[in-house]
C-alpha atoms as one frame of an Amber mdcrd trajectory, in Angstrom:
protein
 296.732  54.121 -49.313 295.121  53.382 -52.592 294.528  50.994 -55.385 294.286
  52.640 -58.958 292.582  56.013 -59.469 288.755  55.105 -58.379 287.890  55.589
 -54.619 289.952  53.159 -52.729 286.881  51.608 -51.173 286.352  47.761 -51.624
 282.959  46.147 -51.820 281.110  45.411 -48.877 282.301  42.527 -46.802 278.810
  41.868 -45.451 277.268  42.539 -42.095 278.879  41.292 -38.975 281.960  40.366
 -40.684 285.123  39.613 -38.708 288.784  40.152 -39.936 291.762  38.310 -38.300
 295.307  39.330 -39.177 298.841  38.068 -38.410 301.750  39.371 -40.241 301.209
  39.210 -43.970 298.145  36.869 -43.600 294.511  37.666 -42.915 291.094  36.191
 -43.072 287.802  37.835 -43.777 284.630  35.866 -42.975 280.886  36.237 -42.262
 279.673  36.357 -38.620 278.881  32.571 -38.638 282.640  31.917 -39.697 281.714
  30.994 -43.365 284.114  32.382 -46.300 281.877  33.278 -49.223 283.409  34.032
 -52.664 280.596  36.287 -53.427 281.818  38.632 -50.974 285.387  39.942 -50.775
 285.917  37.234 -48.247 288.985  34.873 -47.950 291.892  33.560 -46.314 294.877
  35.490 -47.897 298.498  34.774 -47.657 301.040  36.990 -49.258 298.156  39.058
 -51.231 296.910  35.678 -52.650 293.402  34.164 -51.854 294.312  30.353 -50.871
 290.806  29.844 -49.607 287.573  31.297 -51.279 284.849  29.059 -49.780 284.990
  27.681 -46.416 281.383  26.978 -45.437 280.191  24.665 -42.610 276.761  23.003
 -42.521 275.196  20.584 -40.188 272.527  18.357 -41.952 272.625  20.710 -45.248
 271.980  23.907 -43.184 274.327  26.692 -42.739 274.720  28.042 -38.940 272.703
  30.956 -37.478 275.098  33.361 -35.975 274.869  34.040 -32.279 278.147  35.676
 -31.474 281.608  36.347 -33.142 284.633  37.995 -31.493 288.336  38.434 -32.235
 289.788  37.649 -28.872 293.303  38.735 -30.322 293.871  40.208 -33.828 294.906
  36.702 -34.908 292.249  34.499 -33.130 288.531  34.523 -33.173 285.485  32.673
 -31.841 282.321  32.121 -33.658 279.312  30.715 -32.164 276.284  29.683 -34.076
 273.177  27.250 -33.586 271.768  24.715 -36.053 268.306  25.844 -36.993 265.676
  23.254 -35.743 264.405  21.060 -38.343 260.590  21.291 -37.113 260.515  24.969
 -37.132 261.002  25.249 -33.370 262.438  28.527 -32.468 265.064  27.190 -29.999
 267.673  24.448 -31.207 269.614  22.342 -28.724 272.758  22.147 -31.226 275.430
  24.871 -30.678 278.723  25.011 -32.609 281.861  26.934 -31.694 284.201  27.515
 -34.210 287.681  28.759 -32.816 290.092  30.019 -35.449 293.744  31.014 -35.407
 295.832  32.352 -38.387 299.488  32.249 -39.472 300.896  31.055 -42.712 297.348
  29.399 -42.865 294.371  28.558 -40.658 293.640  26.232 -37.763 290.103  25.736
 -36.864 288.919  23.959 -33.866 285.297  22.935 -34.407 283.216  21.786 -31.145
 279.532  20.837 -31.415 277.500  20.788 -28.224 274.081  19.015 -27.655 271.882
  20.692 -25.047 269.020  18.013 -25.345 268.256  14.836 -23.560 268.567  12.751
 -26.842 271.625  11.866 -28.864 271.899  14.147 -32.084 273.017  12.140 -35.268
 274.514  14.856 -37.507 276.251  15.131 -41.069 278.872  17.888 -40.500 279.963
  19.250 -44.008 282.659  21.784 -44.746 282.654  22.995 -48.283 285.880  24.143
 -49.619 287.274  26.365 -52.777 290.387  28.040 -53.663 290.516  30.364 -56.625
 293.969  31.608 -55.718 292.876  35.372 -56.769 294.861  38.210 -56.528 294.156
  40.408 -53.523 293.203  43.245 -55.938 290.759  40.879 -57.880 288.861  40.156
 -54.736 288.950  43.576 -53.260 287.474  45.273 -56.573 285.352  42.359 -57.745
 287.078  41.909 -60.911 288.492  38.148 -60.837 289.680  37.584 -64.274 291.963
  34.303 -64.366 290.482  30.913 -64.362 293.106  28.253 -63.392 293.532  24.683
 -64.391 292.667  22.885 -61.107 293.292  19.440 -59.792 291.866  18.001 -56.600
 293.759  15.280 -54.665 291.546  13.726 -52.153 293.512  11.453 -49.633 292.679
   9.928 -46.142 292.441  12.903 -43.740 293.542  15.662 -46.432 292.571  17.589
 -49.677 295.157  19.252 -51.824 293.800  21.803 -54.453 296.581  22.760 -56.839
 296.462  25.068 -59.952 298.649  25.819 -62.823 298.793  29.055 -64.964 301.479
  29.242 -67.496 304.639  28.692 -65.256 302.901  29.683 -62.007 302.015  26.648
 -59.695 300.023  27.134 -56.498 298.374  25.190 -54.026 296.536  24.464 -50.633
 296.586  21.530 -48.185 293.512  21.092 -45.868 294.155  18.569 -43.215 290.998
  16.887 -41.256 291.884  13.650 -39.323 289.014  11.182 -39.112 286.813  13.075
 -42.166 285.628  11.673 -45.202 287.532  13.711 -47.909 286.057  14.568 -51.486
 287.046  16.960 -54.061 284.709  19.806 -52.838 285.203  19.326 -49.110 285.008
  17.046 -46.299 282.384  15.450 -43.997 281.975  13.999 -40.474 279.205  11.866
 -39.610 278.833  12.357 -35.826 277.016  11.360 -32.956 276.600  13.833 -30.341
 275.335  12.436 -26.858 272.831  13.975 -24.755 274.332  17.084 -22.961 277.594
  16.165 -24.548 279.975  17.648 -27.337 282.076  16.412 -30.362 284.951  18.066
 -31.776 287.449  18.204 -34.748 290.353  20.219 -35.961 290.706  21.287 -39.506
 293.890  22.785 -40.804 294.591  24.673 -44.252 298.169  26.014 -45.614 299.571
  26.912 -48.718 301.435  24.647 -50.930 304.794  25.648 -52.447 305.283  23.093
 -55.107 304.019  19.819 -55.737 305.377  18.045 -52.834 305.777  20.481 -49.801
 303.627  23.190 -48.084 305.119  26.555 -47.342 304.474  25.954 -43.639 301.959
  24.165 -41.508 300.045  25.743 -38.858 301.020  24.201 -35.410 297.959  23.304
 -33.458 297.672  24.716 -29.977 298.094  21.829 -27.348 295.616  22.336 -24.330
 297.069  24.510 -21.764 300.057  25.629 -24.023 300.603  28.634 -25.967 300.437
  28.747 -30.019 303.480  30.299 -31.997 301.493  33.214 -32.464 300.907  33.870
 -28.559 304.543  33.285 -28.006 305.190  35.755 -30.747 303.114  38.167 -29.285
 304.319  37.549 -25.583 307.947  37.974 -26.943 306.843  41.582 -28.219 304.939
  42.550 -25.327 307.887  41.772 -22.956 309.893  44.459 -24.918 307.313  47.287
 -24.904 306.161  49.698 -22.139 303.502  48.700 -19.645 301.198  51.482 -19.384
 298.341  52.133 -16.858 296.333  55.251 -17.100 293.371  56.314 -14.634 290.827
  56.370 -17.257 289.724  52.817 -17.922 288.344  53.671 -21.344 291.529  55.076
 -22.508 293.336  52.172 -20.967 291.421  49.648 -22.958 292.085  51.722 -26.216
 295.623  51.999 -25.625 295.910  48.067 -24.780 294.084  47.451 -28.186 296.512
  49.756 -29.903 299.330  47.506 -28.697 297.777  44.354 -29.640 296.837  45.590
 -33.087 300.336  47.103 -33.691 301.659  43.548 -32.655 299.813  41.761 -35.289
 300.529  44.295 -38.092 304.308  43.688 -37.802 305.564  41.554 -40.681 308.995
  40.565 -41.586 311.504  41.736 -44.329 311.525  38.468 -46.328 315.249  39.212
 -47.309 316.276  40.074 -43.799 314.024  38.239 -41.174 315.351  39.932 -38.129
 313.976  43.258 -39.538 310.501  43.868 -38.682 308.284  46.494 -40.309 304.594
  47.501 -40.015 302.119  46.530 -42.677 299.494  49.360 -43.541 296.399  47.793
 -42.578 293.842  44.838 -42.729 292.130  43.656 -44.663 293.593  45.244 -47.991
 296.891  46.687 -47.060 298.803  43.863 -45.453 302.123  45.001 -46.971 304.981
  47.347 -46.623 303.681  50.878 -47.431 306.101  53.916 -47.654 304.021  56.423
 -46.349 301.776  54.478 -44.075 304.792  52.471 -42.484 306.650  55.472 -42.001
 304.141  57.419 -39.984 303.087  54.277 -38.043 306.505  53.449 -36.864 307.134
  57.418 -36.204 304.227  57.158 -34.085 305.037  54.172 -32.336 308.788  55.301
 -31.503 308.186  55.496 -27.741 306.794  51.782 -27.855 309.380  50.241 -30.054
 312.093  52.126 -31.537 313.086  49.046 -33.736 310.076  49.160 -35.618 311.110
  52.611 -37.203 314.788  51.492 -37.714 313.504  48.326 -39.422 311.285  50.291
 -41.497 314.005  52.687 -42.630 316.230  49.789 -43.348 313.802  47.913 -45.509
 313.115  50.913 -47.599 316.576  52.144 -47.971 317.276  48.708 -49.528 314.187
  49.212 -51.968 315.093  52.924 -52.874 314.915  53.832 -56.260 317.659  53.734
 -58.386 316.717  53.933 -62.055 313.867  56.197 -64.119 311.039  53.971 -64.760
 308.001  55.643 -65.786 305.691  52.528 -65.705 306.448  51.969 -61.723 307.167
  55.829 -61.226 310.688  54.561 -59.903 313.394  57.589 -59.848 316.979  57.524
 -58.377 316.553  58.021 -54.658 312.729  57.848 -54.125 311.096  55.997 -51.488
 308.578  53.308 -52.677 304.741  53.588 -52.203 303.859  50.056 -51.760 305.288
  46.513 -52.321 303.021  43.424 -53.331 304.002  39.880 -52.795 301.910  37.869
 -55.204 299.910  40.248 -57.400 299.860  39.756 -60.963 301.468  42.671 -62.967
 298.245  43.237 -64.868 296.590  44.307 -61.552 299.383  46.075 -59.281 299.699
  49.688 -59.634 302.210  50.680 -62.109 302.157  47.172 -63.303 304.908  45.775
 -61.058 305.168  44.200 -57.501 306.960  47.595 -56.421 305.568  50.988 -57.125
 306.878  54.391 -56.291 303.798  56.839 -56.860 304.230  58.723 -53.667 305.241
  62.348 -53.573 305.649  62.203 -49.466 307.255  59.076 -48.669 310.725  60.435
 -49.697 310.724  63.390 -47.097 309.107  61.387 -44.646 311.686  58.759 -45.176
 314.463  61.723 -44.079 312.485  62.957 -41.405 311.842  59.630 -39.635 315.619
  59.156 -40.032 316.252  62.408 -38.240 314.073  61.168 -35.413 315.592  57.701
 -35.144 319.120  59.058 -35.267 318.023  60.659 -31.701 317.033  57.224 -30.080
 320.531  55.934 -29.420 321.092  53.269 -32.074 324.722  52.400 -32.692 326.810
  55.393 -34.563 327.898  53.055 -37.191 324.344  51.727 -38.156 323.297  55.541
 -38.461 326.192  56.223 -40.601 325.488  53.251 -42.895 322.137  54.807 -43.863
 323.374  58.242 -44.411 323.981  57.861 -48.165 320.323  56.578 -48.443 319.302
  59.890 -46.743 321.216  62.043 -49.131 319.854  59.994 -52.235 316.478  60.878
 -51.077 317.547  64.457 -50.623 318.939  64.289 -54.174 315.620  63.097 -55.219
 313.749  66.099 -53.618 315.985  68.414 -55.561 316.343  66.625 -58.935 312.957
  64.850 -59.151 310.475  66.243 -56.737 311.008  69.926 -57.947 311.259  69.227
 -61.536 310.485  72.880 -62.422 313.003  74.338 -59.998 310.280  76.672 -57.905
 311.536  75.506 -54.532 308.360  73.161 -53.932 307.998  69.393 -54.244 305.064
  68.564 -56.696 303.747  65.395 -58.387 302.293  64.707 -61.846 301.814  60.661
 -62.424 304.178  59.351 -65.102 301.732  56.386 -66.111 297.790  56.282 -66.413
 298.085  52.978 -64.371 299.640  55.039 -61.413 297.769  57.262 -58.918 296.232
  60.570 -60.003 296.898  62.079 -56.527 300.143  60.873 -54.903 299.904  62.518
 -51.419 298.017  60.861 -48.350 294.783  61.908 -49.791 295.412  59.592 -52.584
 291.683  59.166 -53.968 291.159  60.471 -57.521 289.157  63.465 -56.121 290.824
  64.217 -52.965 292.657  67.552 -53.898 290.051  70.242 -54.932 289.213  74.045
 -54.897 286.845  75.594 -52.640 284.062  75.352 -55.432 284.772  71.498 -55.952
 286.846  71.643 -59.051 289.625  69.215 -59.186 293.047  70.319 -59.119 295.159
  69.995 -62.014 298.570  68.584 -62.033 301.668  69.144 -61.203 300.331  69.522
 -57.684 302.437  70.773 -54.551 300.841  69.879 -51.375 301.165  72.031 -48.389
 301.911  69.195 -45.969 304.585  67.772 -48.459 306.485  71.187 -48.104 306.285
  70.529 -44.394 307.619  67.334 -44.754 310.622  68.624 -46.901 311.169  71.453
 -44.352 311.599  68.886 -41.590 313.694  66.626 -43.935 316.027  69.701 -44.459
 316.220  70.517 -40.552 316.950  66.734 -39.882 319.659  66.526 -42.171 321.316
  69.995 -40.656 320.894  68.478 -37.301 322.913  65.315 -38.455 325.418  67.361
 -40.414 325.853  69.707 -36.871 326.311  66.549 -34.602 328.921  65.467 -37.035
 330.921  68.581 -36.859 330.015  69.357 -40.483 329.002  73.093 -40.024 329.280
  73.866 -43.572 326.722  71.380 -44.559 324.538  72.099 -41.634 324.137  75.663
 -42.565 323.390  74.670 -46.192 320.279  72.569 -45.180 319.377  75.107 -42.673
 319.325  77.924 -45.244 317.186  75.533 -47.365 314.802  75.195 -44.597 314.617
  79.130 -43.796 314.097  79.774 -47.391 311.274  77.014 -47.934 309.394  78.236
 -44.976 309.417  81.800 -46.093 308.529  80.949 -49.786 305.801  78.434 -48.312
 304.184  81.074 -45.890 304.194  83.640 -48.944 302.556  81.372 -51.434 300.249
  79.146 -49.755 298.969  81.530 -47.116 295.389  82.944 -48.272 295.138  86.249
 -46.352 291.690  86.858 -47.409 290.587  83.352 -45.963 292.628  83.100 -42.863
 294.011  79.803 -43.583 296.674  78.143 -46.228 295.797  76.514 -49.576 295.945
  72.946 -49.676 298.039  73.047 -52.647 299.485  75.116 -55.590 297.894  73.783
 -59.047 299.833  72.960 -62.123 299.397  76.973 -63.043 300.820  77.590 -59.531
 297.388  78.852 -58.476 296.591  78.521 -54.641 294.014  75.495 -54.496 291.783
  77.344 -51.818 289.799  74.485 -50.226 289.743  74.654 -46.555 291.444  71.309
 -45.517 293.131  69.254 -42.558 296.358  69.303 -44.532 297.244  72.567 -43.165
 296.839  71.141 -39.748 299.603  68.804 -40.455 301.997  71.727 -41.081 301.847
  72.521 -37.678 303.768  69.606 -36.324 306.705  70.454 -38.342 306.840  74.176
 -37.574 306.636  75.620 -41.006 303.731  77.987 -40.151 304.513  81.415 -39.016
 303.771  81.822 -35.399 301.382  84.938 -36.418 299.157  82.893 -38.638 298.847
  79.999 -36.276 296.037  81.216 -34.307 293.977  81.496 -37.287 294.581  78.179
 -38.371 293.831  76.982 -35.248 290.572  78.689 -35.179 289.754  77.512 -38.457
 290.547  73.815 -37.766 288.369  74.120 -34.441 285.289  75.604 -36.292 282.071
  73.687 -36.492 282.729  73.517 -40.343 286.140  71.661 -39.687 285.740  69.817
 -36.039 282.661  67.217 -36.106 282.649  67.005 -32.495 284.550  63.544 -33.217
 287.735  64.914 -34.726 288.914  67.404 -37.620 287.373  66.923 -40.921 289.547
  66.256 -44.062 287.661  69.073 -45.826 285.446  71.702 -44.292 281.447  71.179
 -44.479 281.057  74.329 -46.535 283.286  73.424 -49.325 281.955  72.448 -52.673
 283.186  68.848 -52.711 282.174  68.097 -49.030 280.645  64.763 -48.398 280.517
  63.589 -44.801 280.600  59.734 -46.225 283.381  60.106 -48.608 287.121  58.791
 -48.380 288.818  61.960 -48.225 286.277  64.889 -48.636 284.827  65.338 -45.218
 285.568  62.197 -43.592 287.697  62.120 -40.138 291.068  60.130 -40.158 292.572
  59.530 -36.712 296.154  59.518 -37.578 295.434  63.023 -39.370 293.780  64.440
 -36.081 296.891  62.825 -33.964 299.300  64.604 -36.395 297.372  67.866 -35.820
 297.158  67.605 -32.169 300.863  67.291 -32.040 301.242  70.397 -33.851 298.481
  72.177 -31.497 300.658  71.428 -28.560 304.068  72.660 -30.161 302.201  76.084
 -30.794 300.761  76.335 -27.422 297.140  75.550 -28.217 296.740  72.735 -25.390
 292.910  73.098 -24.815 292.422  72.427 -28.483 294.843  69.358 -28.539 292.926
  68.266 -25.482 289.604  68.539 -26.995 290.607  66.705 -30.096 292.513  63.873
 -28.367 289.301  63.348 -25.933 286.986  63.287 -28.782 288.959  60.649 -30.661
 289.254  58.444 -27.419 285.396  58.809 -27.021 285.014  57.809 -30.532 286.988
  54.468 -30.082 284.642  53.585 -26.929 282.018  52.794 -30.124 284.278  50.435
 -31.732 285.468  48.262 -28.578 288.509  50.466 -28.188 289.836  50.341 -31.828
 290.054  53.334 -34.072 289.388  52.618 -37.550 291.393  53.963 -40.521 288.711
  56.499 -40.695 284.960  57.310 -39.979 282.335  59.573 -41.680 282.306  63.403
 -40.739 278.747  63.697 -39.663 278.402  66.312 -36.933 278.096  64.785 -33.355
 275.166  67.054 -32.801 273.443  65.204 -35.975 274.474  61.768 -34.964 275.324
  61.004 -31.173 278.021  58.378 -32.079 280.602  58.276 -34.976 279.130  56.800
 -38.045 281.356  54.037 -39.562 283.079  54.316 -43.170 281.708  51.116 -44.765
 285.164  49.797 -45.929 287.528  51.380 -43.331 290.518  49.127 -42.769 290.619
  47.703 -39.348 292.950  47.033 -37.714 295.201  49.812 -39.461 298.613  50.853
 -38.847 298.426  54.531 -38.452 295.214  54.391 -36.671 296.537  51.748 -34.323
 299.318  54.278 -33.465 296.985  57.130 -33.019 296.190  56.550 -29.172 299.871
  56.190 -28.746 300.673  59.545 -30.365 297.633  61.317 -28.519 299.105  60.512
 -25.159 302.739  61.179 -26.174 301.366  64.616 -27.388 299.810  65.472 -24.129
 302.923  64.124 -22.114 304.867  66.532 -24.026 307.469  63.861 -24.516 310.609
  64.612 -26.401 313.721  62.352 -26.102 317.120  62.950 -27.767 319.522  60.345
 -26.579 322.278  61.783 -28.905 322.361  64.940 -26.680 321.512  63.347 -23.288
 318.130  64.908 -22.633 314.533  63.665 -22.131 311.984  66.641 -21.948 308.437
  66.173 -20.925 305.814  68.825 -20.085 302.455  66.877 -19.431 299.264  68.690
 -19.954 297.055  65.543 -19.839 293.338  66.450 -18.851 292.075  65.636 -15.341
 289.713  63.244 -16.795 292.694  60.967 -18.113 293.792  60.396 -14.411 297.231
  59.424 -13.523 299.812  57.812 -15.898 302.091  55.106 -15.001 304.578  53.738
 -17.498 307.279  50.981 -16.941 309.581  49.031 -19.375 309.680  52.159 -21.720
 312.682  51.914 -23.940 315.258  54.664 -23.728 318.650  53.927 -25.630 319.912
  50.660 -23.992 317.790  51.233 -20.772 314.186  50.855 -19.604 312.710  53.585
 -17.847 309.504  54.247 -15.402 307.481  57.477 -15.808 304.887  58.511 -13.374
 302.734  61.747 -14.234 299.974  63.118 -11.998 298.737  66.384 -13.037 301.685
  68.358 -14.171 304.114  66.213 -11.909 306.616  64.085 -13.271 309.117  61.636
 -11.956 311.478  59.489 -14.292 313.468  56.716 -13.338 316.149  54.606 -15.035
 317.563  56.911 -17.571 320.854  56.005 -18.941 323.953  57.204 -17.283 324.877
  60.882 -18.813 321.275  61.398 -19.829 319.368  64.200 -18.028 315.564  64.811
 -17.456 313.999  68.376 -18.117 310.762  69.310 -16.765 309.308  71.958 -19.048
 309.080  72.456 -22.951 311.717  71.537 -25.262 313.613  74.470 -26.561 312.416
  75.444 -30.195 316.103  75.130 -31.231 314.796  72.649 -34.161 313.720  75.893
 -35.832 317.278  77.147 -35.913 318.660  73.591 -37.203 320.262  73.021 -33.852
 319.475  70.732 -31.112 319.320  72.002 -27.678 322.435  71.654 -25.683 322.486
  69.980 -22.500 320.739  72.317 -19.801 318.328  72.751 -17.517 316.370  75.290
 -19.502 312.650  74.339 -20.115
């Protein structure tokens, strides 16, 4: 994920900051609950900051933070105390702020008096709204100054702005408060050992007369709409119990975060997709949403299907150099309310991604196995074929057999794979690679896309088309292993540069190639040896770049950091090629890393060695929660279960290799076509109940027929 061509990091949000997220809305605040415009704080709805200041004071003094916690991704509590006016160390006034976000924010404020005297207080909430674009805030380059009007009425304040033909506003409601243009105040009297409370809300205003949506206040003892939405989703997903309590906590946190990152397609509310991550990427991203929904397939296949449908609807149709759109291409990102001067490519939809298109086809191949109605699958096949046409006609413009990228506009991304920071692709000596660049993992995605299309044609009885794509895959694999392999180094080049030279840095990218089977089996042991070497494996995970490379920096975004999703993909490939012990080691390291962040894996963390620091060093501006990090624990467990489902062929394969330290695994309510199945794993023993009629369970490794572009027939072979 990236913005422009600098490092994708945002400015610091401040120590102890809390991020709440629900759908396309998110809120970043300080540890005492305040929103401060001097930091990248705010309440953001559809990529616009509708609150830039939300500062609470008691008798003119900000709260001293005591504790802050997000009890759910969309709900947080902030506890602070009022500093004592006569400099005594302990204050009797404690303030609790309970905040919940959705289309806006609802905050319930309680002041408790732990003294024997009545406390007379002036509580004030200073409010500002700059309606800045998300990128303006993220990169500290706020440009616009709106014409603002403040309408203070009894119990409400409306702030409206106008710029050219754009109209925006926010409505703040506070029953019983004294309202002014800069905020609201309450004159309160808190009895001895008593409390006082009030509720304040803010929602965006669509026009001069109405708000977009009023946040519904939670009645005592009743669930809020966010709780009901979460409960509805939880009722559809598997219930998982694993003996290791730490791993259990991490998996539950993953479920919660994945649920909060779901956003609706505005044109098709019945479709739900996964936003890339909070705070800066609460939008549809091609690559991120595809990977996250692929990893989440065993939890909720409908997320993958919704993602496929939504991306298909927005598939490229024309050549547009500014947005880098091309016929058949899958988008990089969609922004809701970002001005054209700030968005990548100058438009709300930007297509500068080389890997989203082959991943789209690869994910569709996976989705087609999960028992969706044949007519819905058939309706999407033309989009798959257009994506494959893009690979041939635009992805491989020079006809050398590899898909490469070179940006079409200086307002686009320099690097267009998943390592999309400006310096993310470099040689062993640190020299930057020059485009057009053919990334190794992108060729693996294309290989998988060819095989997926071959499978689909085979199942449809089109043996000619199946053979065509099988042959393309075979040719690509042979060519890849000839041109990317570095025999004197014992690993694969990260890329070929514009002069077709191997870019010889040792990176994690080659590890992703294992997942898709493009690596020759005789080369795999050397690749795995390099991935698990001290230069690559930090003790918390596999680094993006080896520590003996020229560009290595453990605190960089892509040149030595550890990305959980990257490791989950690599771990899948390790299991595929039979390197079980190494897959267990990587998986366990990541689960142990999650312990240091309350069970939540961040987007990335620094690549310092575990011997150097005995806990993972956070990357300062990592997204959290983030979609593919949230789905990483799910993918790790799936890898070690040896889980492979093919509803279309009537088979479910499992060959569990969970470490003994994980304990037994019990899963109920797991989706499988129209059924819900129960899985019990103890050691290498597996039982499955509730499979759909005609579907068989196979205990063992699934046949590697995928390499022959042919799915396994129904059989009891392992």
